VMD Tcl script that draws the C-alpha trace (Angstrom):
set ca {
  {116.44 72.16 97.88}
  {112.70 72.25 98.16}
  {111.17 71.63 94.75}
  {107.49 71.64 93.81}
  {106.32 73.65 96.82}
  {105.73 77.14 95.40}
  {102.82 77.83 97.78}
  {104.51 76.64 100.99}
  {104.07 79.37 103.62}
  {105.55 77.90 106.84}
  {108.58 75.64 107.21}
  {109.74 74.30 110.59}
  {113.13 72.62 110.53}
  {113.91 72.76 114.22}
  {115.94 70.22 116.22}
  {117.21 68.40 113.13}
  {120.94 68.71 113.87}
  {121.40 70.82 110.74}
  {125.04 71.94 110.60}
  {125.04 73.90 107.38}
  {122.73 75.14 104.70}
  {123.43 74.85 101.02}
  {123.65 78.15 99.19}
  {120.41 77.55 97.28}
  {118.44 75.73 99.98}
  {115.53 78.15 99.91}
  {115.52 79.52 96.37}
  {112.33 77.75 95.26}
  {110.01 78.86 98.05}
  {108.62 82.20 96.82}
  {105.58 82.18 99.15}
  {107.43 81.28 102.37}
  {106.46 83.60 105.23}
  {107.90 81.81 108.24}
  {111.12 79.80 108.49}
  {112.22 78.20 111.74}
  {115.69 76.70 112.07}
  {115.79 76.86 115.84}
  {117.80 74.44 117.95}
  {120.16 73.17 115.26}
  {123.95 73.43 115.03}
  {124.30 76.04 112.30}
  {127.66 77.81 112.50}
  {127.41 80.09 109.51}
  {124.81 81.80 107.38}
  {126.05 82.33 103.84}
  {125.68 85.63 101.98}
  {122.31 85.78 100.19}
  {121.15 82.68 102.15}
  {117.60 84.01 102.58}
  {117.56 86.75 99.94}
  {115.37 84.67 97.58}
  {112.51 84.77 100.10}
  {110.74 88.05 99.30}
  {107.69 87.38 101.52}
  {109.54 86.10 104.62}
  {108.18 87.82 107.73}
  {109.67 85.56 110.45}
  {113.14 84.04 110.56}
  {113.94 81.98 113.64}
  {117.62 81.12 114.13}
  {117.31 80.76 117.91}
  {119.76 78.41 119.64}
  {122.34 77.58 117.00}
  {126.10 78.21 116.91}
  {126.13 81.24 114.64}
  {129.06 83.57 115.32}
  {128.53 86.05 112.50}
  {126.79 86.51 109.19}
  {126.76 89.02 106.37}
  {124.03 91.61 105.93}
  {123.09 90.12 102.55}
  {122.09 86.87 104.26}
  {118.77 88.40 105.33}
  {115.72 88.67 103.08}
  {115.18 91.85 101.05}
  {114.14 94.91 103.09}
  {110.52 95.54 103.85}
  {108.84 92.27 104.81}
  {110.92 90.78 107.65}
  {109.23 91.59 110.98}
  {110.71 89.08 113.41}
  {114.28 87.85 113.59}
  {115.24 85.54 116.44}
  {118.97 85.25 117.11}
  {118.98 84.52 120.82}
  {121.31 81.83 122.17}
  {123.88 82.18 119.40}
  {127.49 83.09 120.22}
  {127.43 86.18 118.02}
  {130.83 87.85 117.89}
  {130.41 91.56 118.48}
  {132.89 93.07 116.05}
  {132.85 95.27 112.97}
  {131.34 92.44 110.91}
  {128.06 92.75 112.84}
  {127.95 96.50 113.46}
  {125.25 96.80 110.78}
  {122.81 94.52 112.66}
  {121.33 96.84 115.33}
  {121.09 99.65 112.78}
  {119.23 97.46 110.28}
  {116.86 96.09 112.91}
  {116.03 99.57 114.15}
  {115.75 101.16 110.70}
  {113.45 98.47 109.33}
  {111.42 98.19 112.53}
  {112.22 94.50 112.93}
  {111.16 93.28 116.39}
  {109.51 96.35 117.90}
  {111.38 95.73 121.12}
  {115.05 94.81 120.98}
  {115.50 91.14 121.69}
  {118.25 89.57 123.74}
  {121.42 89.09 121.77}
  {124.21 87.18 123.39}
  {127.46 88.58 122.11}
  {130.86 87.09 122.65}
  {133.62 89.66 122.97}
  {136.08 89.34 120.15}
}
mol new
graphics top color blue
foreach p $ca { graphics top sphere $p radius 0.5 }
foreach p [lrange $ca 0 end-1] q [lrange $ca 1 end] { graphics top cylinder $p $q radius 0.2 }
display resetview
């Protein structure tokens, strides 16, 4: 957990070989606007993983090993503008059918980014 950093706005944690995130890893960062976890080895994103980040505008999960994640893992609706999921072996099944709808409905990433899906 990150304690004593209530005004932190940008956090880059890329290329740190992070395999998993604790459930409350980001609960004490109310001002965080940009979080980059690119190029790690994350396999899963827990429900409500980023929901305690009300001001998050950019979430970079590029180049991990994420196969799926629950809709509640993302921050609350309204602020998120950029979500990078490229180079993850996302499994295209009913567990992710909400993703394109949410991205379109909330206007996240004005142009659809490349998603690499693995057939289930």
